[in-house]
N, C-alpha and C positions, 0 to 999 in steps of 0.2 A: 580506233583513234578518238572516238567520242569520250570514252572512259579516261583516256590519257589527258585530254584537254580539261575534263572535269576535275581530275586530280590536281593538275597544275593550277587551275583556278582556285580550288580550295586551299592549296598550299600557299598561293600568293596572298589570298585573303587572310589566312592565319598569320603569315609572316608580317603582313602590314599591320594587323591588329596588335601583334606582339610589339612591334616597333613603337606604336602609339602608346602602349602601356609603359614601355621603358622610358620614353620621353616624358610622359605625364607624371609618373611616380618618382622617377629618379632625376628629372630635369636634365637629361642627357648625360648625367654622371655615370650611368651604367654602360656607356659606349666608349670603351677605352680607345677605340680606333679613331674617334673624332679628334681633329687637330687640337682643339681647346683642351680636351682631357689629356692628350699626350703631353702638352706643355705643363699642365698641372702635375702630372705624374713625374715628369722630368725635374720639376722644382721640388716636389715632396721627397724625392729620392736623394736630395742633397742637403748638406748643412747650409742653411740660409742664415746669413748674418747681416747686421747693420753696423756700419762704422760707428765708433763711440762718438765721433763728431756729429753724427746724424741722430743719435738717440734723443737729443734735446727736442728735435722736431716732433717725435712721438709724444714726448711729455707735454709739449705745447698743445698738441691735438687731443690730449687726454686719452690716448690709445695705449693700453697695456700690452707689454711684450707677449704675454701668454695668449692674447687674442689672435696673434698673427698666423699661427698654424691653421686654425679654423678658417681664417680669412683666405689664406692661400689655397685651401682645398675647395673653396666655393666661389671665389671671385671670378669675374669675367676677364678673358684675355682678348684684348682688342688688337687684332692682327694688322689692321690698316694703320694703326698708330705705332706699330712695333718695327724694330729693325731686325728682320729675320735672316737676312742674307749675310750678315757680318759675323765675325768671330772676335769678340764675344757677341752673342745674340742678346738683344735687349727687348724685353716684352713689356708692353704697357698693360697694367692690370688695375682693375678698379671694381669696387663692390662694397657692401656694408660690412662693418665690424660689429662687435658687441655694443660698442659705444658710439659709432658714427654711422649715419645713413649711407655715406659714400666716402671711401678712402682710395686715393690714387697713388700708385707707386710704379717704379720700374724695377724689373728683375734682370740682373746681368748674369748671363750664363756662358762660361767658356766651355768649349767642346770637351767632353770626357772628363769634366772636372768634379772634384769632391764637393766643392763649395759653390755657392752663388750669392750675389750681393743684392740686398733690397735697398733701394733708394726711396725713402718716403717723401710723399708730397711733391713728387716730380712729375710734370705733366707732358714732357717731351722726350721721347726716346732718342731723337736725333741729337739733343743737347745733353744727354746723360753720359757721364764718364765714370769709369771705375775709380774707386778710392785707391790711392797709391801709398798712403802712409798711415801709421797709427795702428790701432787695434780694432777688431770687429767682434761684436758680441753675438753669439748664436741666438737666434729667435725661433728657429725650427731645427729639429734633429730627426733624421730618418729613423724609422722603427726597425733598426737592424741591431741585433744583439751583439754581434762581433764585428763592428765596423773597424775598430783598431786592432792591430796585432803587431807585436814586436818581432823583429827578425831574430834568428837564433845565433847570431855572432857572439863570441865570448865577451866582447866589449859591451854590447847592449845588455846581455844577461848580468854582467857585473854592475852596470849602472842601475838596472831595475832593483837588484838586491840592495844596493846602497840607498835607494829611495824607499825601500820597503814595499815595493809594488810586486806582489807575488803573481798576480793574475792580470791578464789584459782587461778583464771585466772591472777590476779595481781602477785601472787607468781610465776606462770609459766613465765610471761613476764620478771620479774626480773632475773630469773634463765637463761632464754635464752639470756639475755643481757650480763651477766657477771659471770654466775655460774661455779662452779668447783666441781668435785668429790673429796672428801677427801678420798684418797686411804688408808691412814694409819688407819682411823677409820671405814672403810667399811669392813664388815665381810661377805664374800660370802659363807662361809662354815658353818655359824651358823644354828643350828636346833631349831625349825622346819622351820624357814624362815630366809633367809639372811637379814642383816640390812645394810642400806646405810647411809652414812654421806655426806652431800652436803653443799656447802658454796656459798653465794651470797652477794652482797652489795645493800643496799637500795638506793633510789635516794638521800638520805641525806648522803650517804657514810658510813653508819654503817654496819659493817660486821656481818652477821647472819649465823649460822650453823643450819641445821635441820637434823633430823634423821627420817628414813622411812623404812617401809617394803614394799614388792611388792607381789601382789596377784591378779590374774585374770586381768592382764594388767593395774592395778592401783597401784600407789605408795601412801601408806597411811602415812602421816606425823604424828608422835606421840609426837614430842617434838622439840622446838626451843631452841637455846642457843645464848645469846647475852649479852652484857654488861648492867649492871644496870637492870637486870630482876627482877621485883618486884612481879611477879606472884607466888603464893604459890601452891605447889602440894597438 
């Protein structure tokens, strides 16, 4: 029994020292099971957008959009100031950006959603409401190569050919270049699955809207909408 106790003691000491190293070197980012890191992961796995009406707040704060991915991956989640039991959940986040010592925002997350909304310079989760109208500009995109895919219906295939989009990767590239979330036509409360409306412009300058559902980390596009669509349903 003495040997067993000694082994358990050594194991406990080693485990404790290991935890100290993880917290010291990774500032708790290495522990994915911690609640704060789980929220960060939940945010980073989604398309994070800011409504175009709120973009001027970033400009006034001299915060560049490209700073926000790094900010979201490192900022602190203040659970006492968050609304965790609601749907959508609203998380109070604050921390330094590349250009500011401290930036405060709220992140609005609907359950099982593809997107989440960042409300900049908002200090109260209780008073934060999702934007209902207009367009949202993505400021963070998850690192998934095949987030979008088109369904295989004859109608969708015809529409893609008419638009000159041979591959789903081409669609993703166009959306990353100039895409927007159409907040007005996105319904995150729809059952059984939320529906998403997104807008982008082709290299020829044609505006295209597409509609999608989201399931198992994939956004399935079931329809495109554009001028002079000749494809019959």
